[in-house]
MDTraj code that builds the backbone (N, CA, C; nanometers):
import mdtraj as md
import numpy as np

residues = "MET LYS LYS LYS THR GLY ILE MET LEU GLY MET ILE LEU VAL ALA GLY ALA ALA VAL THR PRO VAL ALA ALA SER ALA ALA GLU GLU GLU PRO ARG ALA THR ASN PHE GLN LEU PRO PHE LYS CYS GLY ASP SER TRP ARG LEU ASP THR TRP ALA HIS ASN PRO ALA LEU ASP MET VAL LYS GLU PRO ASP GLN HIS GLY THR GLU GLY ALA GLN ILE VAL ALA PRO GLU ALA GLY THR VAL ASN MET SER PHE TRP HIS ASP ASN ALA GLY ASN VAL VAL GLN ILE ASN HIS GLY GLY GLY HIS PHE THR THR TYR LEU HIS MET LYS SER ARG SER VAL LYS GLU GLY ASP THR VAL ALA GLN GLY GLN GLY ILE GLY ALA VAL GLY LYS THR GLY PRO THR SER ASN GLY HIS PRO HIS LEU HIS PHE GLU HIS GLY VAL ASP ALA ASN GLY ASP GLY LYS ALA SER TRP GLY THR SER ASP SER GLU ARG VAL LYS ALA SER PHE ASN GLY VAL GLU TYR ALA GLY SER ASN LYS THR TRP ARG ASN VAL LYS SER ASN ASN SER CYS".split()
xyz = np.array([
    [-1.1440, 1.9078, 5.4839],
    [-1.0131, 1.8889, 5.4116],
    [-0.9801, 1.7783, 5.3766],
    [-0.9784, 1.7221, 5.5287],
    [-0.8890, 1.6267, 5.6108],
    [-0.9096, 1.5079, 5.5733],
    [-0.9956, 1.4599, 5.5288],
    [-1.0598, 1.3223, 5.4522],
    [-1.0161, 1.3186, 5.3724],
    [-1.0691, 1.4694, 5.3125],
    [-0.9771, 1.4061, 5.1235],
    [-0.8417, 1.3609, 5.0929],
    [-0.7380, 1.4436, 5.1587],
    [-0.6103, 1.3740, 5.1881],
    [-0.6320, 1.2482, 5.2531],
    [-0.6072, 1.2352, 5.3661],
    [-0.6739, 1.0901, 5.3872],
    [-0.6444, 1.0160, 5.2483],
    [-0.8180, 1.0211, 5.1353],
    [-0.7951, 0.9591, 5.0995],
    [-0.6810, 0.9771, 4.9212],
    [-0.6938, 1.0489, 4.8795],
    [-0.5789, 1.0657, 4.8431],
    [-0.4474, 1.0201, 4.8859],
    [-0.4035, 1.0184, 4.9781],
    [-0.2679, 0.9830, 4.9770],
    [-0.2961, 0.8454, 5.0461],
    [-0.4454, 0.7465, 5.0513],
    [-0.4436, 0.5644, 5.0367],
    [-0.4356, 0.5542, 4.9424],
    [-0.4773, 0.6466, 4.8165],
    [-0.4773, 0.6262, 4.7417],
    [-0.3480, 0.5866, 4.5941],
    [-0.2482, 0.7078, 4.6528],
    [-0.1262, 0.6610, 4.6169],
    [-0.0449, 0.5839, 4.6620],
    [-0.0408, 0.5575, 4.8240],
    [0.0064, 0.3917, 4.8581],
    [-0.0340, 0.3383, 4.8428],
    [-0.1373, 0.3291, 4.7808],
    [-0.2419, 0.1109, 4.7357],
    [-0.0994, 0.1867, 4.5455],
    [-0.1594, 0.2817, 4.4807],
    [-0.1190, 0.2881, 4.3738],
    [0.0955, 0.2167, 4.3592],
    [0.1482, 0.2783, 4.5149],
    [0.2687, 0.2515, 4.4972],
    [0.3013, 0.1192, 4.5492],
    [0.2133, 0.0037, 4.5775],
    [0.2275, -0.0905, 4.6433],
    [0.1889, -0.1950, 4.5365],
    [0.1076, -0.1305, 4.4464],
    [0.0559, -0.2371, 4.3151],
    [0.1859, -0.2249, 4.2229],
    [0.2744, -0.0963, 4.2066],
    [0.3175, -0.1313, 4.0796],
    [0.5305, -0.2281, 4.2162],
    [0.4763, -0.3314, 4.0460],
    [0.6402, -0.4099, 4.1031],
    [0.6859, -0.4212, 3.9848],
    [0.8017, -0.4145, 3.9837],
    [0.9239, -0.4372, 3.8838],
    [0.8396, -0.5230, 3.7889],
    [0.8550, -0.4897, 3.6257],
    [0.8535, -0.5935, 3.5359],
    [1.0013, -0.6299, 3.4579],
    [0.9710, -0.6877, 3.4536],
    [1.0793, -0.6535, 3.3058],
    [1.1132, -0.5995, 3.1487],
    [1.1515, -0.5265, 3.1579],
    [1.1433, -0.4437, 2.9779],
    [1.1277, -0.5523, 2.9040],
    [1.0062, -0.5033, 2.8112],
    [0.9890, -0.5786, 2.6818],
    [1.1369, -0.6256, 2.5449],
    [1.1600, -0.6823, 2.4412],
    [1.2165, -0.6998, 2.3799],
    [1.2632, -0.5240, 2.2573],
    [1.1282, -0.4253, 2.3155],
    [1.1475, -0.3448, 2.2403],
    [1.1637, -0.1972, 2.2592],
    [1.2027, -0.2546, 2.4454],
    [1.2181, -0.1599, 2.5352],
    [1.4325, -0.1899, 2.5802],
    [1.3955, -0.2576, 2.5312],
    [1.5429, -0.3372, 2.5926],
    [1.6354, -0.2573, 2.4591],
    [1.7532, -0.1379, 2.5558],
    [1.8805, -0.1703, 2.4535],
    [1.9298, -0.3054, 2.3486],
    [1.8875, -0.2797, 2.2135],
    [1.9427, -0.3736, 2.1117],
    [2.0754, -0.3797, 2.1666],
    [2.1047, -0.4831, 2.1433],
    [2.2731, -0.6368, 2.1844],
    [2.3398, -0.5043, 2.0385],
    [2.5083, -0.5359, 2.1149],
    [2.5784, -0.4980, 2.0220],
    [2.5507, -0.6103, 1.9030],
    [2.5815, -0.7033, 1.7434],
    [2.5767, -0.7697, 1.6578],
    [2.6949, -0.7523, 1.5904],
    [2.7278, -0.8391, 1.5440],
    [2.8766, -0.8962, 1.4503],
    [2.8394, -0.9616, 1.3457],
    [2.7290, -0.8728, 1.2378],
    [2.6980, -0.8802, 1.1103],
    [2.8028, -0.8651, 1.0116],
    [2.8673, -1.0000, 0.9629],
    [2.8798, -0.9730, 0.8282],
    [2.8262, -0.9297, 0.6630],
    [2.8656, -0.8820, 0.5972],
    [2.8134, -0.9021, 0.5098],
    [2.7903, -1.0440, 0.4308],
    [2.6482, -1.0421, 0.3705],
    [2.5597, -1.1783, 0.3271],
    [2.6000, -1.2011, 0.2191],
    [2.7472, -1.2406, 0.1599],
    [2.8322, -1.3500, 0.1291],
    [2.9132, -1.4125, 0.1335],
    [2.9640, -1.4944, -0.0036],
    [3.0878, -1.6110, 0.0616],
    [3.2534, -1.4632, 0.1257],
    [3.3195, -1.5772, 0.2519],
    [3.4240, -1.4783, 0.2442],
    [3.5166, -1.4359, 0.1197],
    [3.5383, -1.3389, 0.0518],
    [3.6704, -1.3229, 0.0138],
    [3.5863, -1.2755, -0.0991],
    [3.4578, -1.2604, -0.1321],
    [3.4031, -1.2649, -0.2298],
    [3.3450, -1.0226, -0.2957],
    [3.4247, -0.9801, -0.3375],
    [3.3409, -0.7866, -0.3312],
    [3.2336, -0.7865, -0.3563],
    [3.1437, -0.6952, -0.3402],
    [3.0456, -0.6610, -0.4009],
    [3.0153, -0.4383, -0.3282],
    [2.9552, -0.4052, -0.4622],
    [2.8435, -0.3050, -0.4593],
    [2.7931, -0.3378, -0.3389],
    [2.7837, -0.1205, -0.2765],
    [2.7039, -0.0974, -0.2304],
    [2.6397, -0.0064, -0.2295],
    [2.5117, 0.0049, -0.2812],
    [2.4348, 0.1734, -0.3210],
    [2.3502, 0.1744, -0.2182],
    [2.3183, 0.3276, -0.1603],
    [2.1989, 0.3061, -0.1071],
    [2.0370, 0.3568, -0.2176],
    [2.1039, 0.4703, -0.2773],
    [2.0350, 0.4743, -0.3814],
    [1.9072, 0.6113, -0.3398],
    [1.8429, 0.5811, -0.2891],
    [1.8068, 0.7408, -0.2460],
    [1.6394, 0.6744, -0.1461],
    [1.7212, 0.5173, -0.0920],
    [1.5947, 0.4589, -0.0427],
    [1.6862, 0.4363, 0.1031],
    [1.8445, 0.5457, 0.1179],
    [1.7959, 0.5197, 0.2321],
    [1.7940, 0.5011, 0.4240],
    [1.8388, 0.3858, 0.4403],
    [1.9271, 0.3072, 0.4653],
    [1.8748, 0.1698, 0.4592],
    [1.8043, 0.1493, 0.3517],
    [1.7974, 0.0039, 0.2598],
    [1.9185, -0.0022, 0.1684],
    [1.9724, -0.1315, 0.1359],
    [2.0898, -0.1262, 0.0351],
    [2.0671, -0.1720, -0.0825],
    [2.1319, -0.1241, -0.2033],
    [2.0583, -0.2469, -0.2956],
    [2.3117, -0.3171, -0.3087],
    [2.2898, -0.4518, -0.3980],
    [2.4060, -0.4850, -0.3958],
    [2.4511, -0.5955, -0.5138],
    [2.5659, -0.5561, -0.5297],
    [2.5613, -0.6378, -0.6996],
    [2.7145, -0.6313, -0.6783],
    [2.7252, -0.7342, -0.7557],
    [2.8836, -0.8020, -0.7387],
    [2.9336, -0.7267, -0.8114],
    [3.0805, -0.7012, -0.7445],
    [3.1883, -0.6665, -0.8119],
    [3.3127, -0.7176, -0.9131],
    [3.3916, -0.6650, -0.9886],
    [3.3673, -0.5444, -1.0905],
    [3.3059, -0.4741, -1.1054],
    [3.2485, -0.6031, -1.2132],
    [3.1166, -0.5705, -1.3287],
    [2.9569, -0.5773, -1.3027],
    [2.9835, -0.6663, -1.2195],
    [2.8064, -0.6626, -1.2064],
    [2.8138, -0.8609, -1.1856],
    [2.8079, -0.9158, -1.3428],
    [2.8418, -0.9993, -1.3718],
    [2.8766, -1.0795, -1.3292],
    [2.8119, -1.2002, -1.2323],
    [2.8104, -1.3215, -1.1560],
    [2.6747, -1.3066, -1.0265],
    [2.6606, -1.1219, -0.9986],
    [2.5221, -1.0882, -0.9390],
    [2.3685, -1.2682, -0.9238],
    [2.3451, -1.2808, -0.9999],
    [2.2731, -1.3271, -1.0144],
    [2.2477, -1.4830, -0.9999],
    [2.2085, -1.4653, -0.8903],
    [2.2032, -1.6658, -0.8438],
    [2.3938, -1.6602, -0.8222],
    [2.4029, -1.5739, -0.7512],
    [2.5337, -1.5557, -0.6304],
    [2.4012, -1.5540, -0.4766],
    [2.5388, -1.7013, -0.4269],
    [2.4585, -1.7590, -0.2875],
    [2.4241, -1.6491, -0.1537],
    [2.3955, -1.6025, -0.1069],
    [2.3200, -1.5127, 0.0006],
    [2.2905, -1.6464, 0.1254],
    [2.3796, -1.5871, 0.2182],
    [2.4053, -1.6087, 0.3503],
    [2.4060, -1.5428, 0.4475],
    [2.4009, -1.6185, 0.5689],
    [2.3344, -1.4898, 0.6827],
    [2.4511, -1.4529, 0.7207],
    [2.3454, -1.2884, 0.7758],
    [2.4926, -1.2295, 0.8962],
    [2.5473, -1.2071, 0.9962],
    [2.4662, -1.3442, 0.9845],
    [2.5426, -1.3440, 1.1491],
    [2.3755, -1.5138, 1.2069],
    [2.3753, -1.5575, 1.2791],
    [2.3070, -1.6553, 1.3732],
    [2.1892, -1.5639, 1.4040],
    [2.0676, -1.7107, 1.3555],
    [1.9023, -1.6091, 1.3772],
    [1.8302, -1.7535, 1.3840],
    [1.6991, -1.6720, 1.3772],
    [1.5983, -1.7822, 1.2951],
    [1.5240, -1.7405, 1.2599],
    [1.4633, -1.7335, 1.1244],
    [1.3530, -1.7136, 0.9919],
    [1.2474, -1.6567, 1.0555],
    [1.2147, -1.5656, 1.0368],
    [1.0726, -1.5806, 1.0824],
    [0.9561, -1.4569, 0.9196],
    [1.0399, -1.5308, 0.7759],
    [0.9444, -1.4455, 0.7266],
    [1.0231, -1.5259, 0.5817],
    [0.9077, -1.6170, 0.4724],
    [1.0304, -1.6418, 0.4001],
    [0.8730, -1.6300, 0.3662],
    [0.8374, -1.6562, 0.2129],
    [0.7826, -1.5924, 0.0899],
    [0.7705, -1.5729, 0.0059],
    [0.6773, -1.5560, -0.0494],
    [0.6555, -1.4116, -0.2661],
    [0.5485, -1.3358, -0.2190],
    [0.6210, -1.1849, -0.2492],
    [0.5753, -1.0915, -0.2479],
    [0.5036, -1.0565, -0.4452],
    [0.4371, -1.0109, -0.3963],
    [0.3652, -0.9203, -0.4998],
    [0.4710, -0.8349, -0.5765],
    [0.4986, -0.7131, -0.5295],
    [0.6059, -0.6695, -0.5615],
    [0.7151, -0.6140, -0.5046],
    [0.8009, -0.7363, -0.4282],
    [0.9604, -0.7691, -0.3781],
    [0.9987, -0.8882, -0.3937],
    [0.9413, -0.9946, -0.4974],
    [0.9906, -1.1085, -0.5442],
    [1.0251, -1.2229, -0.4324],
    [1.1288, -1.3237, -0.3753],
    [1.1406, -1.3964, -0.2721],
    [1.1554, -1.3478, -0.2137],
    [1.1456, -1.3281, -0.0227],
    [1.1599, -1.2161, 0.0764],
    [1.1897, -1.3390, 0.1606],
    [1.2454, -1.3089, 0.2027],
    [1.3318, -1.3479, 0.3457],
    [1.3372, -1.2714, 0.4575],
    [1.3041, -1.2793, 0.5841],
    [1.3477, -1.2197, 0.6776],
    [1.3682, -1.3272, 0.7746],
    [1.5223, -1.2532, 0.8703],
    [1.5640, -1.3253, 0.9406],
    [1.6234, -1.2475, 1.0829],
    [1.5211, -1.2702, 1.1769],
    [1.4870, -1.2441, 1.3326],
    [1.6496, -1.2437, 1.3924],
    [1.7499, -1.1945, 1.4294],
    [1.8921, -1.3137, 1.4703],
    [1.9346, -1.1742, 1.6725],
    [1.7503, -1.1408, 1.7333],
    [1.7246, -1.1697, 1.8397],
    [1.8410, -1.0508, 1.9135],
    [1.7396, -1.0347, 2.0236],
    [1.7810, -0.8114, 2.0930],
    [1.6864, -0.7696, 1.9527],
    [1.6425, -0.7680, 1.8770],
    [1.5059, -0.7117, 1.8056],
    [1.5758, -0.6524, 1.6776],
    [1.7115, -0.7077, 1.6083],
    [1.7583, -0.7036, 1.5614],
    [1.7255, -0.7953, 1.4436],
    [1.6946, -0.7395, 1.3385],
    [1.5920, -0.8433, 1.1741],
    [1.6517, -0.8367, 1.0465],
    [1.7390, -0.8791, 0.9383],
    [1.7005, -0.8266, 0.8138],
    [1.6540, -0.8794, 0.7476],
    [1.6407, -0.8418, 0.6525],
    [1.5430, -0.8281, 0.5598],
    [1.6216, -0.8207, 0.4266],
    [1.5822, -0.9380, 0.3025],
    [1.6349, -1.0548, 0.1637],
    [1.5411, -0.9674, 0.0578],
    [1.5502, -0.8848, -0.0215],
    [1.4295, -0.9325, -0.1528],
    [1.5162, -0.9125, -0.2905],
    [1.3708, -0.9504, -0.3761],
    [1.4554, -1.0103, -0.5113],
    [1.4934, -1.0946, -0.5223],
    [1.5387, -1.2167, -0.4381],
    [1.5942, -1.3258, -0.4118],
    [1.6149, -1.3788, -0.5294],
    [1.6522, -1.4591, -0.6325],
    [1.6295, -1.5846, -0.6851],
    [1.5801, -1.6598, -0.7323],
    [1.6074, -1.7163, -0.5363],
    [1.5632, -1.8776, -0.5315],
    [1.5929, -1.8091, -0.3094],
    [1.5130, -1.9063, -0.2771],
    [1.4658, -1.8849, -0.0814],
    [1.5861, -2.1308, -0.0946],
    [1.6838, -2.0948, 0.0026],
    [1.6490, -2.1972, 0.0224],
    [1.6505, -2.2609, 0.2549],
    [1.5766, -2.1689, 0.2353],
    [1.4922, -2.1240, 0.4335],
    [1.3548, -2.0916, 0.4921],
    [1.2509, -2.1738, 0.5037],
    [1.1660, -2.1573, 0.5471],
    [1.1217, -2.1408, 0.7173],
    [0.9894, -2.0501, 0.6744],
    [0.9600, -1.9995, 0.8325],
    [1.0035, -2.0853, 0.9148],
    [1.0525, -2.0852, 1.0400],
    [1.1480, -2.1720, 1.1875],
    [1.2470, -2.2429, 1.1242],
    [1.3408, -2.1878, 1.0487],
    [1.5029, -2.2851, 1.0081],
    [1.5705, -2.1887, 1.1020],
    [1.6421, -2.2371, 1.1551],
    [1.7483, -2.2260, 1.2707],
    [1.9459, -2.1806, 1.1689],
    [1.9731, -2.0269, 1.1488],
    [2.1058, -2.0698, 1.0443],
    [2.1956, -1.9849, 1.0834],
    [2.3004, -2.0403, 1.0547],
    [2.4389, -1.9855, 1.1859],
    [2.5046, -1.9045, 1.0374],
    [2.5342, -1.7817, 1.1327],
    [2.6007, -1.7556, 1.0853],
    [2.6854, -1.8061, 0.9010],
    [2.7111, -1.7862, 0.8117],
    [2.7367, -1.7773, 0.7391],
    [2.7018, -1.9277, 0.6087],
    [2.5920, -1.9644, 0.7081],
    [2.4971, -2.0652, 0.6187],
    [2.4000, -1.9858, 0.5020],
    [2.3908, -2.0790, 0.3925],
    [2.3278, -1.9962, 0.2782],
    [2.1612, -2.0006, 0.3204],
    [2.1104, -1.9196, 0.2745],
    [1.9529, -1.8461, 0.2861],
    [1.8386, -1.8638, 0.1276],
    [1.9880, -1.8384, 0.0015],
    [1.9348, -1.8450, -0.1250],
    [1.9796, -1.7749, -0.2521],
    [1.9372, -1.7084, -0.3661],
    [2.0332, -1.6316, -0.3863],
    [2.0368, -1.5641, -0.4165],
    [2.0526, -1.4533, -0.5075],
    [2.0731, -1.3145, -0.5777],
    [1.9645, -1.3529, -0.7605],
    [1.8796, -1.2310, -0.7312],
    [1.7284, -1.2432, -0.8638],
    [1.7237, -1.1710, -0.8966],
    [1.6581, -1.1199, -0.9538],
    [1.5693, -0.9862, -0.9835],
    [1.3955, -1.0038, -1.0102],
    [1.3434, -1.1014, -0.8706],
    [1.2035, -1.1252, -0.8771],
    [1.1286, -1.0344, -0.8049],
    [1.0237, -0.9810, -0.8895],
    [0.8954, -0.8549, -0.8537],
    [0.9713, -0.7495, -0.9165],
    [0.8771, -0.7008, -0.9469],
    [0.8230, -0.5549, -1.0142],
    [0.9194, -0.4670, -0.9758],
    [0.9779, -0.4630, -0.8915],
    [1.0669, -0.3232, -0.7678],
    [1.2307, -0.3661, -0.8400],
    [1.2034, -0.4502, -0.8702],
    [1.3946, -0.5228, -0.8632],
    [1.4154, -0.4552, -1.0560],
    [1.2409, -0.3528, -1.0826],
    [1.2803, -0.3274, -1.2867],
    [1.3560, -0.4291, -1.3154],
    [1.3751, -0.5397, -1.3229],
    [1.3773, -0.5729, -1.4226],
    [1.5783, -0.5859, -1.4331],
    [1.6615, -0.5952, -1.2897],
    [1.7699, -0.5318, -1.2314],
    [1.8374, -0.6812, -1.1828],
    [1.9321, -0.7671, -1.1797],
    [1.9843, -0.8807, -1.0302],
    [2.0322, -0.8289, -0.9672],
    [2.0004, -0.7635, -0.8005],
    [2.0834, -0.7170, -0.6709],
    [2.0183, -0.8122, -0.6240],
    [2.0648, -0.7651, -0.5004],
    [1.9850, -0.7943, -0.3552],
    [2.0248, -0.6700, -0.2929],
    [1.8150, -0.6543, -0.2092],
    [1.7917, -0.5585, -0.1779],
    [1.7302, -0.5754, 0.0170],
    [1.8998, -0.4948, 0.1187],
    [1.8567, -0.5246, 0.1853],
    [1.8782, -0.5051, 0.2358],
    [1.7971, -0.5172, 0.4303],
    [1.8158, -0.4240, 0.4943],
    [1.8243, -0.4623, 0.6512],
    [1.7948, -0.3132, 0.7143],
    [1.8563, -0.4279, 0.9200],
    [1.7484, -0.3904, 0.9888],
    [1.7355, -0.4278, 1.0451],
    [1.5552, -0.3375, 1.1136],
    [1.5604, -0.3456, 1.2478],
    [1.4943, -0.2857, 1.3209],
    [1.5037, -0.3351, 1.4494],
    [1.3747, -0.2580, 1.4710],
    [1.3624, -0.3661, 1.5578],
    [1.1639, -0.4405, 1.6098],
    [1.1365, -0.2965, 1.6855],
    [1.0869, -0.1810, 1.6658],
    [1.0258, -0.1144, 1.7732],
    [0.9511, -0.0990, 1.8401],
    [0.8308, -0.1451, 1.7510],
    [0.6885, -0.1859, 1.7856],
    [0.6509, -0.2223, 1.9132],
    [0.7989, -0.3598, 1.8819],
    [0.7441, -0.4866, 1.9726],
    [0.6753, -0.6234, 1.9147],
    [0.6522, -0.6077, 1.7630],
    [0.5712, -0.7102, 1.7822],
    [0.6065, -0.8317, 1.6510],
    [0.7554, -0.8289, 1.7143],
    [0.8335, -0.9389, 1.6810],
    [0.8580, -0.9561, 1.5585],
    [0.9034, -0.8018, 1.4278],
    [0.9622, -0.8374, 1.3565],
    [0.9470, -0.6802, 1.2988],
    [1.0726, -0.6540, 1.1760],
    [1.0845, -0.4932, 1.2011],
    [1.0088, -0.4962, 1.0294],
    [0.8593, -0.3942, 1.0125],
    [0.8557, -0.3064, 0.8362],
    [0.9478, -0.3173, 0.7549],
    [0.9815, -0.3236, 0.6901],
    [1.0623, -0.3395, 0.5678],
    [1.0097, -0.2281, 0.4363],
    [1.0332, -0.2051, 0.3969],
    [1.0296, -0.2064, 0.2215],
    [0.9554, -0.0490, 0.2020],
    [0.9145, 0.0487, 0.2752],
    [0.8875, 0.1764, 0.2989],
    [1.0042, 0.2463, 0.4143],
    [0.9587, 0.4142, 0.3357],
    [1.0626, 0.5065, 0.4163],
    [1.0504, 0.5071, 0.6043],
    [0.8823, 0.4673, 0.5786],
    [0.8401, 0.5384, 0.6758],
    [0.8913, 0.2715, 0.8064],
    [0.9746, 0.2372, 0.7240],
    [0.9534, 0.0967, 0.8057],
    [1.0771, 0.1664, 0.9504],
    [1.1080, 0.0221, 0.9824],
    [1.1544, 0.0456, 1.0787],
    [1.2714, -0.0305, 1.0340],
    [1.3642, 0.0063, 0.9252],
    [1.4497, 0.0398, 0.9040],
    [1.6018, 0.0577, 0.9653],
    [1.7171, 0.0638, 0.9754],
    [1.7882, 0.1713, 1.0819],
    [1.9097, 0.0720, 0.9863],
    [1.9992, 0.1460, 1.0371],
    [2.1613, 0.1435, 0.8965],
    [2.2752, 0.0513, 0.9100],
    [2.2960, 0.0238, 0.7987],
    [2.3103, -0.1022, 0.7953],
    [2.5269, -0.1396, 0.8541],
    [2.5257, -0.2223, 0.8801],
    [2.7069, -0.2221, 0.9564],
    [2.7344, -0.3827, 0.9277],
    [2.8858, -0.3558, 0.8189],
    [2.9069, -0.5194, 0.8506],
    [3.0332, -0.4928, 0.9180],
    [3.0842, -0.6250, 0.9673],
    [3.1787, -0.5761, 1.0053],
    [3.2844, -0.5020, 1.0881],
    [3.1690, -0.4471, 1.0455],
    [3.1901, -0.2457, 1.2635],
    [3.1954, -0.1463, 1.1226],
    [3.1923, -0.1244, 0.9781],
    [3.1905, -0.0458, 0.9537],
    [3.0327, -0.0506, 0.9278],
    [2.9993, 0.1111, 0.9289],
    [2.8227, 0.1088, 0.8910],
    [2.8718, 0.2122, 0.7426],
    [2.7299, 0.1275, 0.6790],
    [2.6875, 0.2212, 0.5303],
    [2.5712, 0.2531, 0.5190],
    [2.5840, 0.3991, 0.5378],
    [2.4472, 0.4462, 0.5098],
    [2.5024, 0.5804, 0.4739],
    [2.3683, 0.6385, 0.4428],
    [2.3747, 0.8067, 0.3232],
    [2.3279, 0.7461, 0.1980],
    [2.2305, 0.8797, 0.2152],
    [2.1767, 0.9359, 0.1126],
    [2.2225, 0.9124, -0.0398],
    [2.2158, 0.7862, -0.1277],
    [2.2713, 0.8088, -0.2845],
    [2.4426, 0.8142, -0.2342],
    [2.4512, 0.7553, -0.1584],
    [2.6158, 0.7179, -0.1555],
    [2.5975, 0.5521, -0.1732],
    [2.7903, 0.5530, -0.2490],
    [2.7953, 0.3973, -0.3408],
    [2.9912, 0.3568, -0.2834],
    [2.9766, 0.2652, -0.1825],
    [3.0631, 0.1778, -0.1679],
    [3.1557, 0.0496, -0.2620],
    [3.2354, 0.0824, -0.3006],
    [3.2592, -0.0197, -0.4043],
    [3.3737, -0.1636, -0.3160],
    [3.4105, -0.1703, -0.3699],
    [3.4892, -0.3179, -0.4093],
    [3.4647, -0.3358, -0.2312],
    [3.3343, -0.3695, -0.1410],
    [3.2998, -0.3870, -0.0582],
    [3.3524, -0.5837, 0.0201],
    [3.4205, -0.5657, 0.0834],
    [3.4945, -0.7629, 0.0809],
    [3.3951, -0.8625, 0.1812],
    [3.3757, -0.9340, 0.1501],
    [3.2746, -0.9846, 0.2220],
    [3.3509, -1.0627, 0.3616],
    [3.3691, -1.0904, 0.4463],
    [3.4775, -1.1562, 0.5892],
    [3.3120, -1.2960, 0.6267],
    [3.2854, -1.2769, 0.5931],
    [3.1533, -1.3638, 0.6773],
    [3.2062, -1.5013, 0.6392],
    [3.2489, -1.5881, 0.7727],
    [3.2299, -1.7105, 0.7664],
    [3.4185, -1.6893, 0.7504],
    [3.5331, -1.6298, 0.7192],
    [3.6789, -1.6021, 0.7285],
    [3.7453, -1.7150, 0.7640],
])
top = md.Topology()
chain = top.add_chain()
for i, resn in enumerate(residues, 1):
    res = top.add_residue(resn, chain, resSeq=i)
    for name in ("N", "CA", "C"):
        top.add_atom(name, md.element.get_by_symbol(name[0]), res)
traj = md.Trajectory(xyz[None], top)
C-alpha cells in the first residue's frame, strides 16, 4: 500500500510541476468593451428591426426607406476585414474583426469597397446597402450581425439561429429582442 501511495503522490507532483501558466486564448478572454456606432454616416436616421432573427438587425433608412439602396455603409469601429466575398444566399458579405473576439458582419450589400486584410478606421466606408442574394427578398436593407468568437477559430459564424451572434449596441444603447423595431435611430459615427 505504501508503494502505491508513493507512486500516486509522485504522479501528482510530476503533473503539478508540468503545469505552467499559459495566457488565455482570445476565446477565453473577457471580451473588451466596444464603442460601436451605427454603421452609417453621422446624422443619418435608420430604422432597426430584429424580426424573427433576433439579435441580428435589418436596417432601412428613415423616414420612408427612400435612399436605403446605395447608402454608404461605414465601419462601426476600427478593425481588420477578415471576409469580403459573394455568398449564394446572402449576396455581398463583409466581416470585420474588431479585436477582443468582436466581429461585425454585413449582408446583402450592393457593393463592397474593402477586401480581406484591409485595415479600416471607425467611420471609413466599406460598401453600400443593397438587396443582393435571394434571402434579401428583393428588399433593399442592411442585415447586420455583431458576433463574438466563442469557439476561438478567428471569425464569428453568422446567418443562422445557432451562430455566434450576440446583442448589438450602438453608442452604448443595446438593440435586441424578438420582433422589435426602433425608429429614427440617429448615427453618431465619426461625428
